[in-house]
C-alpha positions as CSV (number, residue, x, y, z in Angstrom):
1,X,-4.9,-7.9,10.5
2,X,-4.3,-4.2,10.2
3,X,-3.4,-2.4,7.0
4,X,0.2,-1.3,7.0
5,X,-0.5,2.2,5.8
6,X,-2.5,2.9,8.7
7,X,1.0,3.0,10.4
8,X,1.6,6.5,10.4
9,X,5.6,6.2,10.0
10,X,5.0,3.4,7.4
11,X,2.7,5.5,5.4
12,X,4.7,8.7,5.5
13,X,7.8,6.8,4.0
14,X,5.5,4.6,1.7
15,X,4.4,8.1,0.4
16,X,7.9,9.1,-0.3
17,X,8.5,6.3,-2.7
18,X,6.6,8.5,-5.5
19,X,9.8,10.6,-5.6
20,X,11.9,7.4,-6.6
21,X,12.0,6.9,-10.2
22,X,12.3,3.3,-11.6
23,X,14.6,2.0,-14.7
24,X,11.7,1.9,-17.5
25,X,13.4,-0.9,-18.9
26,X,12.6,-3.0,-15.9
27,X,9.3,-1.4,-14.9
28,X,6.0,-0.3,-16.5
29,X,5.4,2.0,-13.3
30,X,7.0,5.6,-13.3
31,X,7.9,5.4,-9.7
32,X,8.4,3.1,-6.9
33,X,5.1,4.1,-5.1
34,X,3.1,3.2,-8.4
35,X,4.8,0.0,-8.4
36,X,4.7,-0.9,-5.0
37,X,0.8,-0.3,-5.2
38,X,0.7,-2.5,-8.7
39,X,2.7,-5.3,-6.6
40,X,0.1,-5.4,-3.6
41,X,-2.7,-5.4,-6.2
42,X,-1.1,-8.3,-8.0
43,X,-0.4,-10.1,-4.5
44,X,-4.2,-9.6,-3.6
45,X,-5.4,-11.1,-7.1
46,X,-3.1,-14.1,-6.5
47,X,-4.2,-14.5,-3.0
48,X,-7.7,-14.6,-4.3
49,X,-7.2,-16.9,-7.1
50,X,-5.6,-19.4,-4.5
51,X,-8.6,-19.1,-2.3
52,X,-6.6,-17.4,0.6
53,X,-8.0,-16.3,3.8
54,X,-8.5,-12.7,4.9
55,X,-5.6,-12.4,7.1
56,X,-3.3,-14.3,4.3
57,X,-4.8,-11.8,1.9
58,X,-3.8,-8.8,3.9
59,X,-0.7,-10.1,4.7
60,X,0.4,-10.3,1.2
61,X,-1.0,-6.9,0.2
62,X,1.2,-5.3,3.1
63,X,4.0,-7.4,1.9
64,X,3.3,-6.2,-1.8
65,X,3.5,-2.3,-0.4
66,X,6.5,-3.0,1.9
67,X,8.9,-4.9,-0.5
68,X,10.6,-1.6,-1.9
69,X,10.4,0.5,1.1
70,X,14.1,0.7,1.5
71,X,14.5,2.6,-1.6
72,X,13.5,5.6,-0.1
73,X,16.8,5.4,1.5
74,X,18.8,5.5,-1.8
75,X,20.0,1.8,-1.5
76,X,18.9,-1.2,-2.8
77,X,20.8,-3.3,-0.3
78,X,18.4,-4.9,1.9
79,X,20.4,-5.0,5.1
80,X,21.0,-1.2,4.9
81,X,17.5,-0.2,3.7
82,X,16.0,-2.1,6.9
83,X,18.7,-0.2,9.1
84,X,17.4,3.2,7.7
85,X,13.5,2.4,8.3
86,X,14.8,1.0,11.9
87,X,16.5,4.3,12.7
88,X,13.3,6.3,11.4
89,X,11.0,4.5,13.8
90,X,13.2,5.3,16.9
């Protein structure tokens, strides 16, 4: 399984998460990119602790990185953020 950040479009949008601030009462991370990477690292740690295989581990890591990707569109509504992502990939 490939690392999701090897996709150039995803990597570009993922990097934009650095400019998305988070509510400090809800997040320890200062921005959405830092949070995304922390979630990916936690997913990997949990996968290892549960003896997941390499493909499962990579899938969970990728999902951790992607879970807030729609925040770059300025919305937290999943159906809208997915549509913004789809339009960028056209």
